[in-house]
PyMOL commands that place a pseudoatom at each C-alpha (Angstrom):
pseudoatom trace, name=CA, resn=MET, resi=1, chain=A, elem=C, hetatm=0, pos=[0.000, 0.000, 0.000]
pseudoatom trace, name=CA, resn=ALA, resi=2, chain=A, elem=C, hetatm=0, pos=[1.349, 3.390, -0.980]
pseudoatom trace, name=CA, resn=ALA, resi=3, chain=A, elem=C, hetatm=0, pos=[2.204, 5.729, 1.877]
pseudoatom trace, name=CA, resn=ASP, resi=4, chain=A, elem=C, hetatm=0, pos=[0.013, 8.764, 2.383]
pseudoatom trace, name=CA, resn=PRO, resi=5, chain=A, elem=C, hetatm=0, pos=[1.569, 11.926, 0.925]
pseudoatom trace, name=CA, resn=ALA, resi=6, chain=A, elem=C, hetatm=0, pos=[3.250, 14.210, 3.426]
pseudoatom trace, name=CA, resn=PRO, resi=7, chain=A, elem=C, hetatm=0, pos=[0.939, 16.988, 4.623]
pseudoatom trace, name=CA, resn=ARG, resi=8, chain=A, elem=C, hetatm=0, pos=[1.535, 20.421, 3.193]
pseudoatom trace, name=CA, resn=LYS, resi=9, chain=A, elem=C, hetatm=0, pos=[3.334, 22.989, 5.290]
pseudoatom trace, name=CA, resn=THR, resi=10, chain=A, elem=C, hetatm=0, pos=[0.840, 25.727, 6.149]
pseudoatom trace, name=CA, resn=ILE, resi=11, chain=A, elem=C, hetatm=0, pos=[1.882, 29.378, 6.141]
pseudoatom trace, name=CA, resn=ASN, resi=12, chain=A, elem=C, hetatm=0, pos=[-0.315, 32.272, 7.245]
pseudoatom trace, name=CA, resn=LEU, resi=13, chain=A, elem=C, hetatm=0, pos=[0.532, 35.312, 5.122]
pseudoatom trace, name=CA, resn=ALA, resi=14, chain=A, elem=C, hetatm=0, pos=[-0.741, 38.873, 5.430]
pseudoatom trace, name=CA, resn=PHE, resi=15, chain=A, elem=C, hetatm=0, pos=[-0.332, 41.877, 3.145]
pseudoatom trace, name=CA, resn=THR, resi=16, chain=A, elem=C, hetatm=0, pos=[-0.752, 45.284, 4.798]
pseudoatom trace, name=CA, resn=GLY, resi=17, chain=A, elem=C, hetatm=0, pos=[-0.549, 48.846, 3.521]
pseudoatom trace, name=CA, resn=ALA, resi=18, chain=A, elem=C, hetatm=0, pos=[3.197, 49.510, 3.568]
pseudoatom trace, name=CA, resn=SER, resi=19, chain=A, elem=C, hetatm=0, pos=[5.042, 50.087, 0.325]
pseudoatom trace, name=CA, resn=GLY, resi=20, chain=A, elem=C, hetatm=0, pos=[6.735, 46.957, -0.964]
pseudoatom trace, name=CA, resn=ALA, resi=21, chain=A, elem=C, hetatm=0, pos=[3.813, 44.932, -2.283]
pseudoatom trace, name=CA, resn=GLN, resi=22, chain=A, elem=C, hetatm=0, pos=[6.223, 43.149, -4.611]
pseudoatom trace, name=CA, resn=TYR, resi=23, chain=A, elem=C, hetatm=0, pos=[7.871, 41.403, -1.645]
pseudoatom trace, name=CA, resn=GLY, resi=24, chain=A, elem=C, hetatm=0, pos=[4.605, 39.907, -0.471]
pseudoatom trace, name=CA, resn=LEU, resi=25, chain=A, elem=C, hetatm=0, pos=[3.452, 38.878, -3.925]
pseudoatom trace, name=CA, resn=ARG, resi=26, chain=A, elem=C, hetatm=0, pos=[6.775, 37.222, -4.723]
pseudoatom trace, name=CA, resn=LEU, resi=27, chain=A, elem=C, hetatm=0, pos=[6.717, 35.413, -1.380]
pseudoatom trace, name=CA, resn=LEU, resi=28, chain=A, elem=C, hetatm=0, pos=[3.199, 34.162, -2.130]
pseudoatom trace, name=CA, resn=GLN, resi=29, chain=A, elem=C, hetatm=0, pos=[4.330, 32.913, -5.526]
pseudoatom trace, name=CA, resn=CYS, resi=30, chain=A, elem=C, hetatm=0, pos=[7.314, 31.068, -4.031]
pseudoatom trace, name=CA, resn=LEU, resi=31, chain=A, elem=C, hetatm=0, pos=[5.304, 29.502, -1.207]
pseudoatom trace, name=CA, resn=LEU, resi=32, chain=A, elem=C, hetatm=0, pos=[2.732, 28.154, -3.644]
pseudoatom trace, name=CA, resn=ALA, resi=33, chain=A, elem=C, hetatm=0, pos=[5.443, 26.890, -6.010]
pseudoatom trace, name=CA, resn=ALA, resi=34, chain=A, elem=C, hetatm=0, pos=[7.037, 25.086, -3.043]
pseudoatom trace, name=CA, resn=GLY, resi=35, chain=A, elem=C, hetatm=0, pos=[3.771, 23.258, -2.387]
pseudoatom trace, name=CA, resn=CYS, resi=36, chain=A, elem=C, hetatm=0, pos=[2.802, 25.108, 0.787]
pseudoatom trace, name=CA, resn=GLN, resi=37, chain=A, elem=C, hetatm=0, pos=[-0.766, 25.634, 1.921]
pseudoatom trace, name=CA, resn=VAL, resi=38, chain=A, elem=C, hetatm=0, pos=[-1.218, 29.406, 2.201]
pseudoatom trace, name=CA, resn=HIS, resi=39, chain=A, elem=C, hetatm=0, pos=[-3.832, 31.234, 4.260]
pseudoatom trace, name=CA, resn=LEU, resi=40, chain=A, elem=C, hetatm=0, pos=[-3.810, 34.778, 2.894]
pseudoatom trace, name=CA, resn=MET, resi=41, chain=A, elem=C, hetatm=0, pos=[-5.153, 37.963, 4.499]
pseudoatom trace, name=CA, resn=VAL, resi=42, chain=A, elem=C, hetatm=0, pos=[-5.121, 41.264, 2.615]
pseudoatom trace, name=CA, resn=SER, resi=43, chain=A, elem=C, hetatm=0, pos=[-5.955, 44.603, 4.203]
pseudoatom trace, name=CA, resn=ARG, resi=44, chain=A, elem=C, hetatm=0, pos=[-7.880, 47.299, 2.334]
pseudoatom trace, name=CA, resn=ALA, resi=45, chain=A, elem=C, hetatm=0, pos=[-4.795, 49.523, 2.365]
pseudoatom trace, name=CA, resn=ALA, resi=46, chain=A, elem=C, hetatm=0, pos=[-2.748, 46.671, 0.894]
pseudoatom trace, name=CA, resn=GLN, resi=47, chain=A, elem=C, hetatm=0, pos=[-5.161, 46.429, -2.028]
pseudoatom trace, name=CA, resn=VAL, resi=48, chain=A, elem=C, hetatm=0, pos=[-4.623, 50.144, -2.713]
pseudoatom trace, name=CA, resn=VAL, resi=49, chain=A, elem=C, hetatm=0, pos=[-0.838, 49.765, -2.526]
pseudoatom trace, name=CA, resn=ILE, resi=50, chain=A, elem=C, hetatm=0, pos=[-0.842, 46.703, -4.787]
pseudoatom trace, name=CA, resn=ALA, resi=51, chain=A, elem=C, hetatm=0, pos=[-2.884, 48.600, -7.394]
pseudoatom trace, name=CA, resn=THR, resi=52, chain=A, elem=C, hetatm=0, pos=[-0.449, 51.538, -7.136]
pseudoatom trace, name=CA, resn=GLU, resi=53, chain=A, elem=C, hetatm=0, pos=[2.852, 49.619, -7.206]
pseudoatom trace, name=CA, resn=THR, resi=54, chain=A, elem=C, hetatm=0, pos=[1.987, 46.789, -9.610]
pseudoatom trace, name=CA, resn=GLU, resi=55, chain=A, elem=C, hetatm=0, pos=[-0.180, 46.051, -12.621]
pseudoatom trace, name=CA, resn=LEU, resi=56, chain=A, elem=C, hetatm=0, pos=[-2.483, 43.878, -10.502]
pseudoatom trace, name=CA, resn=LYS, resi=57, chain=A, elem=C, hetatm=0, pos=[-6.029, 44.932, -9.730]
pseudoatom trace, name=CA, resn=LEU, resi=58, chain=A, elem=C, hetatm=0, pos=[-7.134, 42.480, -7.091]
pseudoatom trace, name=CA, resn=PRO, resi=59, chain=A, elem=C, hetatm=0, pos=[-10.856, 41.723, -6.860]
pseudoatom trace, name=CA, resn=GLY, resi=60, chain=A, elem=C, hetatm=0, pos=[-12.562, 43.066, -3.761]
pseudoatom trace, name=CA, resn=SER, resi=61, chain=A, elem=C, hetatm=0, pos=[-14.121, 39.897, -2.371]
pseudoatom trace, name=CA, resn=PRO, resi=62, chain=A, elem=C, hetatm=0, pos=[-12.023, 37.155, -0.741]
pseudoatom trace, name=CA, resn=GLN, resi=63, chain=A, elem=C, hetatm=0, pos=[-13.587, 34.495, -2.974]
pseudoatom trace, name=CA, resn=ALA, resi=64, chain=A, elem=C, hetatm=0, pos=[-12.826, 36.371, -6.201]
pseudoatom trace, name=CA, resn=MET, resi=65, chain=A, elem=C, hetatm=0, pos=[-9.317, 37.256, -5.001]
pseudoatom trace, name=CA, resn=GLN, resi=66, chain=A, elem=C, hetatm=0, pos=[-8.674, 33.616, -4.161]
pseudoatom trace, name=CA, resn=ALA, resi=67, chain=A, elem=C, hetatm=0, pos=[-9.744, 32.499, -7.641]
pseudoatom trace, name=CA, resn=TYR, resi=68, chain=A, elem=C, hetatm=0, pos=[-7.696, 35.242, -9.312]
pseudoatom trace, name=CA, resn=LEU, resi=69, chain=A, elem=C, hetatm=0, pos=[-4.464, 34.533, -7.418]
pseudoatom trace, name=CA, resn=THR, resi=70, chain=A, elem=C, hetatm=0, pos=[-4.885, 30.762, -7.698]
pseudoatom trace, name=CA, resn=GLU, resi=71, chain=A, elem=C, hetatm=0, pos=[-5.037, 31.091, -11.466]
pseudoatom trace, name=CA, resn=ARG, resi=72, chain=A, elem=C, hetatm=0, pos=[-2.264, 33.697, -11.667]
pseudoatom trace, name=CA, resn=TYR, resi=73, chain=A, elem=C, hetatm=0, pos=[0.214, 31.577, -9.705]
pseudoatom trace, name=CA, resn=GLN, resi=74, chain=A, elem=C, hetatm=0, pos=[-1.041, 28.238, -11.052]
pseudoatom trace, name=CA, resn=ALA, resi=75, chain=A, elem=C, hetatm=0, pos=[-1.764, 26.889, -7.595]
pseudoatom trace, name=CA, resn=GLU, resi=76, chain=A, elem=C, hetatm=0, pos=[-3.669, 23.697, -7.021]
pseudoatom trace, name=CA, resn=ALA, resi=77, chain=A, elem=C, hetatm=0, pos=[-7.329, 23.890, -6.120]
pseudoatom trace, name=CA, resn=GLY, resi=78, chain=A, elem=C, hetatm=0, pos=[-7.672, 24.695, -2.429]
pseudoatom trace, name=CA, resn=GLN, resi=79, chain=A, elem=C, hetatm=0, pos=[-3.946, 25.356, -1.951]
pseudoatom trace, name=CA, resn=LEU, resi=80, chain=A, elem=C, hetatm=0, pos=[-4.548, 29.097, -1.475]
pseudoatom trace, name=CA, resn=LEU, resi=81, chain=A, elem=C, hetatm=0, pos=[-7.322, 30.294, 0.831]
pseudoatom trace, name=CA, resn=VAL, resi=82, chain=A, elem=C, hetatm=0, pos=[-8.101, 34.000, 1.162]
pseudoatom trace, name=CA, resn=PHE, resi=83, chain=A, elem=C, hetatm=0, pos=[-9.893, 35.218, 4.305]
pseudoatom trace, name=CA, resn=GLY, resi=84, chain=A, elem=C, hetatm=0, pos=[-11.757, 38.483, 4.823]
pseudoatom trace, name=CA, resn=ARG, resi=85, chain=A, elem=C, hetatm=0, pos=[-10.789, 41.122, 7.368]
pseudoatom trace, name=CA, resn=GLU, resi=86, chain=A, elem=C, hetatm=0, pos=[-13.515, 40.056, 9.820]
pseudoatom trace, name=CA, resn=ASP, resi=87, chain=A, elem=C, hetatm=0, pos=[-13.593, 36.310, 9.204]
pseudoatom trace, name=CA, resn=TRP, resi=88, chain=A, elem=C, hetatm=0, pos=[-13.283, 35.304, 12.851]
pseudoatom trace, name=CA, resn=PHE, resi=89, chain=A, elem=C, hetatm=0, pos=[-13.759, 31.626, 11.990]
pseudoatom trace, name=CA, resn=ALA, resi=90, chain=A, elem=C, hetatm=0, pos=[-10.570, 31.545, 9.879]
pseudoatom trace, name=CA, resn=PRO, resi=91, chain=A, elem=C, hetatm=0, pos=[-7.838, 29.235, 11.267]
pseudoatom trace, name=CA, resn=PRO, resi=92, chain=A, elem=C, hetatm=0, pos=[-5.393, 32.102, 12.049]
pseudoatom trace, name=CA, resn=ALA, resi=93, chain=A, elem=C, hetatm=0, pos=[-7.991, 33.721, 14.338]
pseudoatom trace, name=CA, resn=SER, resi=94, chain=A, elem=C, hetatm=0, pos=[-7.636, 31.236, 17.194]
pseudoatom trace, name=CA, resn=GLY, resi=95, chain=A, elem=C, hetatm=0, pos=[-4.984, 29.403, 19.126]
pseudoatom trace, name=CA, resn=SER, resi=96, chain=A, elem=C, hetatm=0, pos=[-7.111, 26.322, 18.527]
pseudoatom trace, name=CA, resn=GLY, resi=97, chain=A, elem=C, hetatm=0, pos=[-6.401, 26.639, 14.819]
pseudoatom trace, name=CA, resn=GLU, resi=98, chain=A, elem=C, hetatm=0, pos=[-3.490, 25.026, 13.028]
pseudoatom trace, name=CA, resn=ALA, resi=99, chain=A, elem=C, hetatm=0, pos=[-0.137, 25.995, 14.538]
pseudoatom trace, name=CA, resn=ALA, resi=100, chain=A, elem=C, hetatm=0, pos=[1.251, 27.760, 11.471]
pseudoatom trace, name=CA, resn=PRO, resi=101, chain=A, elem=C, hetatm=0, pos=[3.765, 30.613, 11.271]
pseudoatom trace, name=CA, resn=LEU, resi=102, chain=A, elem=C, hetatm=0, pos=[2.542, 34.081, 10.320]
pseudoatom trace, name=CA, resn=VAL, resi=103, chain=A, elem=C, hetatm=0, pos=[4.400, 36.421, 7.964]
pseudoatom trace, name=CA, resn=VAL, resi=104, chain=A, elem=C, hetatm=0, pos=[3.229, 40.025, 7.545]
pseudoatom trace, name=CA, resn=CYS, resi=105, chain=A, elem=C, hetatm=0, pos=[4.892, 41.201, 4.339]
pseudoatom trace, name=CA, resn=PRO, resi=106, chain=A, elem=C, hetatm=0, pos=[4.967, 44.095, 3.918]
pseudoatom trace, name=CA, resn=CYS, resi=107, chain=A, elem=C, hetatm=0, pos=[4.118, 45.191, 7.449]
pseudoatom trace, name=CA, resn=SER, resi=108, chain=A, elem=C, hetatm=0, pos=[2.846, 48.738, 7.872]
pseudoatom trace, name=CA, resn=THR, resi=109, chain=A, elem=C, hetatm=0, pos=[3.875, 50.775, 10.901]
pseudoatom trace, name=CA, resn=GLY, resi=110, chain=A, elem=C, hetatm=0, pos=[0.201, 50.875, 11.859]
pseudoatom trace, name=CA, resn=THR, resi=111, chain=A, elem=C, hetatm=0, pos=[0.172, 47.080, 11.990]
pseudoatom trace, name=CA, resn=LEU, resi=112, chain=A, elem=C, hetatm=0, pos=[3.385, 47.136, 14.029]
pseudoatom trace, name=CA, resn=SER, resi=113, chain=A, elem=C, hetatm=0, pos=[1.651, 49.405, 16.523]
pseudoatom trace, name=CA, resn=ALA, resi=114, chain=A, elem=C, hetatm=0, pos=[-1.465, 47.233, 16.667]
pseudoatom trace, name=CA, resn=LEU, resi=115, chain=A, elem=C, hetatm=0, pos=[0.541, 44.062, 17.254]
pseudoatom trace, name=CA, resn=ALA, resi=116, chain=A, elem=C, hetatm=0, pos=[2.753, 45.695, 19.868]
pseudoatom trace, name=CA, resn=THR, resi=117, chain=A, elem=C, hetatm=0, pos=[-0.288, 46.822, 21.873]
pseudoatom trace, name=CA, resn=GLY, resi=118, chain=A, elem=C, hetatm=0, pos=[-2.446, 43.719, 21.458]
pseudoatom trace, name=CA, resn=ALA, resi=119, chain=A, elem=C, hetatm=0, pos=[-5.117, 45.282, 19.264]
pseudoatom trace, name=CA, resn=SER, resi=120, chain=A, elem=C, hetatm=0, pos=[-7.311, 42.773, 17.463]
pseudoatom trace, name=CA, resn=ASN, resi=121, chain=A, elem=C, hetatm=0, pos=[-9.570, 44.974, 15.367]
pseudoatom trace, name=CA, resn=ASN, resi=122, chain=A, elem=C, hetatm=0, pos=[-9.328, 42.812, 12.247]
pseudoatom trace, name=CA, resn=LEU, resi=123, chain=A, elem=C, hetatm=0, pos=[-8.217, 39.327, 11.274]
pseudoatom trace, name=CA, resn=ILE, resi=124, chain=A, elem=C, hetatm=0, pos=[-4.604, 40.310, 10.527]
pseudoatom trace, name=CA, resn=GLU, resi=125, chain=A, elem=C, hetatm=0, pos=[-4.182, 41.905, 13.953]
pseudoatom trace, name=CA, resn=ARG, resi=126, chain=A, elem=C, hetatm=0, pos=[-5.901, 38.977, 15.644]
pseudoatom trace, name=CA, resn=ALA, resi=127, chain=A, elem=C, hetatm=0, pos=[-3.696, 36.499, 13.761]
pseudoatom trace, name=CA, resn=GLY, resi=128, chain=A, elem=C, hetatm=0, pos=[-0.627, 38.358, 15.018]
pseudoatom trace, name=CA, resn=ASP, resi=129, chain=A, elem=C, hetatm=0, pos=[-1.987, 38.376, 18.564]
pseudoatom trace, name=CA, resn=VAL, resi=130, chain=A, elem=C, hetatm=0, pos=[-2.563, 34.616, 18.344]
pseudoatom trace, name=CA, resn=ALA, resi=131, chain=A, elem=C, hetatm=0, pos=[0.950, 34.006, 17.032]
pseudoatom trace, name=CA, resn=LEU, resi=132, chain=A, elem=C, hetatm=0, pos=[2.424, 35.944, 19.958]
pseudoatom trace, name=CA, resn=LYS, resi=133, chain=A, elem=C, hetatm=0, pos=[0.322, 34.363, 22.685]
pseudoatom trace, name=CA, resn=GLU, resi=134, chain=A, elem=C, hetatm=0, pos=[0.835, 30.852, 21.308]
pseudoatom trace, name=CA, resn=ARG, resi=135, chain=A, elem=C, hetatm=0, pos=[4.586, 31.426, 20.849]
pseudoatom trace, name=CA, resn=ARG, resi=136, chain=A, elem=C, hetatm=0, pos=[4.321, 30.659, 17.144]
pseudoatom trace, name=CA, resn=PRO, resi=137, chain=A, elem=C, hetatm=0, pos=[6.754, 32.082, 14.582]
pseudoatom trace, name=CA, resn=LEU, resi=138, chain=A, elem=C, hetatm=0, pos=[5.798, 35.651, 13.687]
pseudoatom trace, name=CA, resn=ILE, resi=139, chain=A, elem=C, hetatm=0, pos=[7.845, 37.383, 10.981]
pseudoatom trace, name=CA, resn=LEU, resi=140, chain=A, elem=C, hetatm=0, pos=[7.282, 41.065, 10.272]
pseudoatom trace, name=CA, resn=VAL, resi=141, chain=A, elem=C, hetatm=0, pos=[8.675, 42.843, 7.216]
pseudoatom trace, name=CA, resn=PRO, resi=142, chain=A, elem=C, hetatm=0, pos=[8.453, 46.609, 7.752]
pseudoatom trace, name=CA, resn=ARG, resi=143, chain=A, elem=C, hetatm=0, pos=[9.256, 49.000, 4.911]
pseudoatom trace, name=CA, resn=GLU, resi=144, chain=A, elem=C, hetatm=0, pos=[9.505, 52.599, 6.065]
pseudoatom trace, name=CA, resn=ALA, resi=145, chain=A, elem=C, hetatm=0, pos=[12.122, 55.355, 6.073]
pseudoatom trace, name=CA, resn=PRO, resi=146, chain=A, elem=C, hetatm=0, pos=[13.093, 56.881, 8.356]
pseudoatom trace, name=CA, resn=TYR, resi=147, chain=A, elem=C, hetatm=0, pos=[11.852, 54.986, 11.395]
pseudoatom trace, name=CA, resn=SER, resi=148, chain=A, elem=C, hetatm=0, pos=[10.495, 57.142, 14.189]
pseudoatom trace, name=CA, resn=GLU, resi=149, chain=A, elem=C, hetatm=0, pos=[11.135, 56.438, 17.848]
pseudoatom trace, name=CA, resn=ILE, resi=150, chain=A, elem=C, hetatm=0, pos=[7.622, 54.968, 18.029]
pseudoatom trace, name=CA, resn=HIS, resi=151, chain=A, elem=C, hetatm=0, pos=[8.358, 52.554, 15.162]
pseudoatom trace, name=CA, resn=LEU, resi=152, chain=A, elem=C, hetatm=0, pos=[11.654, 51.476, 16.720]
pseudoatom trace, name=CA, resn=GLU, resi=153, chain=A, elem=C, hetatm=0, pos=[10.113, 51.011, 20.159]
pseudoatom trace, name=CA, resn=ASN, resi=154, chain=A, elem=C, hetatm=0, pos=[7.336, 48.882, 18.675]
pseudoatom trace, name=CA, resn=MET, resi=155, chain=A, elem=C, hetatm=0, pos=[9.850, 46.709, 16.820]
pseudoatom trace, name=CA, resn=LEU, resi=156, chain=A, elem=C, hetatm=0, pos=[11.921, 46.286, 19.976]
pseudoatom trace, name=CA, resn=ARG, resi=157, chain=A, elem=C, hetatm=0, pos=[8.828, 45.431, 21.972]
pseudoatom trace, name=CA, resn=LEU, resi=158, chain=A, elem=C, hetatm=0, pos=[7.716, 42.845, 19.427]
pseudoatom trace, name=CA, resn=THR, resi=159, chain=A, elem=C, hetatm=0, pos=[11.212, 41.352, 19.224]
pseudoatom trace, name=CA, resn=ARG, resi=160, chain=A, elem=C, hetatm=0, pos=[11.183, 40.890, 22.984]
pseudoatom trace, name=CA, resn=MET, resi=161, chain=A, elem=C, hetatm=0, pos=[7.817, 39.143, 22.641]
pseudoatom trace, name=CA, resn=GLY, resi=162, chain=A, elem=C, hetatm=0, pos=[9.368, 36.653, 20.232]
pseudoatom trace, name=CA, resn=ALA, resi=163, chain=A, elem=C, hetatm=0, pos=[8.636, 38.142, 16.818]
pseudoatom trace, name=CA, resn=THR, resi=164, chain=A, elem=C, hetatm=0, pos=[11.323, 38.291, 14.129]
pseudoatom trace, name=CA, resn=ILE, resi=165, chain=A, elem=C, hetatm=0, pos=[11.772, 41.626, 12.381]
pseudoatom trace, name=CA, resn=ILE, resi=166, chain=A, elem=C, hetatm=0, pos=[13.172, 41.379, 8.846]
pseudoatom trace, name=CA, resn=PRO, resi=167, chain=A, elem=C, hetatm=0, pos=[13.139, 44.875, 7.323]
pseudoatom trace, name=CA, resn=ALA, resi=168, chain=A, elem=C, hetatm=0, pos=[12.813, 45.079, 3.552]
pseudoatom trace, name=CA, resn=SER, resi=169, chain=A, elem=C, hetatm=0, pos=[16.480, 46.116, 3.305]
pseudoatom trace, name=CA, resn=PRO, resi=170, chain=A, elem=C, hetatm=0, pos=[18.154, 43.943, 0.666]
pseudoatom trace, name=CA, resn=GLY, resi=171, chain=A, elem=C, hetatm=0, pos=[21.886, 43.346, 0.635]
pseudoatom trace, name=CA, resn=PHE, resi=172, chain=A, elem=C, hetatm=0, pos=[24.144, 43.842, -2.365]
pseudoatom trace, name=CA, resn=TYR, resi=173, chain=A, elem=C, hetatm=0, pos=[26.881, 41.259, -1.864]
pseudoatom trace, name=CA, resn=HIS, resi=174, chain=A, elem=C, hetatm=0, pos=[25.151, 38.957, -4.362]
pseudoatom trace, name=CA, resn=GLN, resi=175, chain=A, elem=C, hetatm=0, pos=[25.641, 41.671, -7.024]
pseudoatom trace, name=CA, resn=PRO, resi=176, chain=A, elem=C, hetatm=0, pos=[21.980, 42.207, -7.981]
pseudoatom trace, name=CA, resn=GLN, resi=177, chain=A, elem=C, hetatm=0, pos=[21.343, 42.968, -11.627]
pseudoatom trace, name=CA, resn=SER, resi=178, chain=A, elem=C, hetatm=0, pos=[17.676, 43.936, -11.377]
pseudoatom trace, name=CA, resn=VAL, resi=179, chain=A, elem=C, hetatm=0, pos=[14.918, 45.045, -9.029]
pseudoatom trace, name=CA, resn=GLU, resi=180, chain=A, elem=C, hetatm=0, pos=[13.740, 41.433, -9.058]
pseudoatom trace, name=CA, resn=ASP, resi=181, chain=A, elem=C, hetatm=0, pos=[17.111, 40.351, -7.637]
pseudoatom trace, name=CA, resn=LEU, resi=182, chain=A, elem=C, hetatm=0, pos=[16.674, 42.803, -4.751]
pseudoatom trace, name=CA, resn=ILE, resi=183, chain=A, elem=C, hetatm=0, pos=[13.183, 41.491, -4.057]
pseudoatom trace, name=CA, resn=ASP, resi=184, chain=A, elem=C, hetatm=0, pos=[14.408, 37.895, -4.168]
pseudoatom trace, name=CA, resn=PHE, resi=185, chain=A, elem=C, hetatm=0, pos=[17.107, 38.679, -1.589]
pseudoatom trace, name=CA, resn=ILE, resi=186, chain=A, elem=C, hetatm=0, pos=[14.452, 39.444, 1.042]
pseudoatom trace, name=CA, resn=VAL, resi=187, chain=A, elem=C, hetatm=0, pos=[12.113, 36.663, -0.083]
pseudoatom trace, name=CA, resn=ALA, resi=188, chain=A, elem=C, hetatm=0, pos=[14.958, 34.138, 0.148]
pseudoatom trace, name=CA, resn=ARG, resi=189, chain=A, elem=C, hetatm=0, pos=[15.654, 35.206, 3.734]
pseudoatom trace, name=CA, resn=LEU, resi=190, chain=A, elem=C, hetatm=0, pos=[11.961, 34.809, 4.571]
pseudoatom trace, name=CA, resn=LEU, resi=191, chain=A, elem=C, hetatm=0, pos=[11.817, 31.344, 3.028]
pseudoatom trace, name=CA, resn=ASP, resi=192, chain=A, elem=C, hetatm=0, pos=[14.916, 30.318, 4.990]
pseudoatom trace, name=CA, resn=HIS, resi=193, chain=A, elem=C, hetatm=0, pos=[13.318, 31.469, 8.248]
pseudoatom trace, name=CA, resn=LEU, resi=194, chain=A, elem=C, hetatm=0, pos=[10.169, 29.523, 7.365]
pseudoatom trace, name=CA, resn=GLY, resi=195, chain=A, elem=C, hetatm=0, pos=[12.116, 26.361, 6.611]
pseudoatom trace, name=CA, resn=VAL, resi=196, chain=A, elem=C, hetatm=0, pos=[10.933, 26.350, 2.997]
pseudoatom trace, name=CA, resn=GLY, resi=197, chain=A, elem=C, hetatm=0, pos=[13.519, 25.315, 0.426]
pseudoatom trace, name=CA, resn=GLN, resi=198, chain=A, elem=C, hetatm=0, pos=[14.624, 28.019, -1.961]
pseudoatom trace, name=CA, resn=GLU, resi=199, chain=A, elem=C, hetatm=0, pos=[17.037, 28.503, -4.843]
pseudoatom trace, name=CA, resn=LEU, resi=200, chain=A, elem=C, hetatm=0, pos=[16.516, 32.230, -5.276]
pseudoatom trace, name=CA, resn=MET, resi=201, chain=A, elem=C, hetatm=0, pos=[19.861, 33.146, -3.778]
pseudoatom trace, name=CA, resn=PRO, resi=202, chain=A, elem=C, hetatm=0, pos=[22.869, 31.143, -2.570]
pseudoatom trace, name=CA, resn=ARG, resi=203, chain=A, elem=C, hetatm=0, pos=[23.376, 31.251, 1.167]
pseudoatom trace, name=CA, resn=TRP, resi=204, chain=A, elem=C, hetatm=0, pos=[26.435, 32.998, 2.523]
pseudoatom trace, name=CA, resn=GLY, resi=205, chain=A, elem=C, hetatm=0, pos=[29.474, 30.719, 2.377]
pseudoatom trace, name=CA, resn=GLU, resi=206, chain=A, elem=C, hetatm=0, pos=[27.901, 28.033, 0.161]
pseudoatom trace, name=CA, resn=ALA, resi=207, chain=A, elem=C, hetatm=0, pos=[30.320, 28.715, -2.692]
pseudoatom trace, name=CA, resn=ARG, resi=208, chain=A, elem=C, hetatm=0, pos=[33.248, 28.468, -0.268]
pseudoatom trace, name=CA, resn=VAL, resi=209, chain=A, elem=C, hetatm=0, pos=[31.976, 25.146, 1.106]
pseudoatom trace, name=CA, resn=LEU, resi=210, chain=A, elem=C, hetatm=0, pos=[31.598, 23.700, -2.400]
pseudoatom trace, name=CA, resn=GLN, resi=211, chain=A, elem=C, hetatm=0, pos=[35.088, 24.887, -3.265]
pseudoatom trace, name=CA, resn=LYS, resi=212, chain=A, elem=C, hetatm=0, pos=[36.588, 23.216, -0.198]
pseudoatom trace, name=CA, resn=GLN, resi=213, chain=A, elem=C, hetatm=0, pos=[34.670, 19.987, -0.901]
pseudoatom trace, name=CA, resn=LYS, resi=214, chain=A, elem=C, hetatm=0, pos=[36.238, 19.577, -4.357]
pseudoatom trace, name=CA, resn=PRO, resi=215, chain=A, elem=C, hetatm=0, pos=[38.889, 16.865, -4.384]
pseudoatom trace, name=CA, resn=ALA, resi=216, chain=A, elem=C, hetatm=0, pos=[42.443, 18.093, -4.698]
pseudoatom trace, name=CA, resn=ASN, resi=217, chain=A, elem=C, hetatm=0, pos=[44.143, 17.492, -8.058]
for i in range(1, 217): cmd.bond("trace and resi %d" % i, "trace and resi %d" % (i + 1))
show_as sticks, trace
zoom trace
C-alpha cells in the first residue's frame, strides 16, 4: 500500500498597507510553487498599494481574489485560501487553529503598533496576537524610512515578545542585476526562516563550502 503523501506545510501570510507589495506577492508565488498551503489575508490599504505599485487589480471579495491569485500563480485547487478582514472563523484567528507561522509582508507601521499593543480589530491583527500568545513564529517585514522612535520602540517590543523583524532592506553582496534580484534577496531570507527550500539566492558561504569539498588534483 502506498504511503500517504506528506501533509503540506501551512503558512499564514498577510499583506498590509506599507510600500513593498512586490515582496509579499513574490513570497506568495514562491510559497505556492514550493507546495505550501497558504492562508492569505489582505488589508484594504494593501489592495490600494498593490494597485499603485503593480499592474495587478485584485478583486474586492475574498472568494474572487482567491480564484484570481490561484489562477495567476497556477496553484492547485484549495492550496490558497483567502480570508476576509472580519472572518473570525478563519484558522489564524484562534490558538485552537493550526499551529502555522505568520508572515506580515509588507508590514505597515500601523500594523506594528497594533501588534505591539495587542489590538485585534481585524483578522490580521488577531492572527498576530494569536501568534504571539501561542509562541508561534511571527515574521514582520516593515518597509519605512526613516523609522520614528515609536516605530523602533514597537519593533523592539515585538522582538522581545518573540517576533522576528526582517526589514525590507536587501543586501548587495550577491551583485543584484535587477529590481527582481533585490526582491528575491528578502524573499529568500523569509523562506529560509520559514524552513521552505529556496534557490533564489545562494546562502552565505555556500560557494566556499563547495570549493573546499572539491577533491584536490
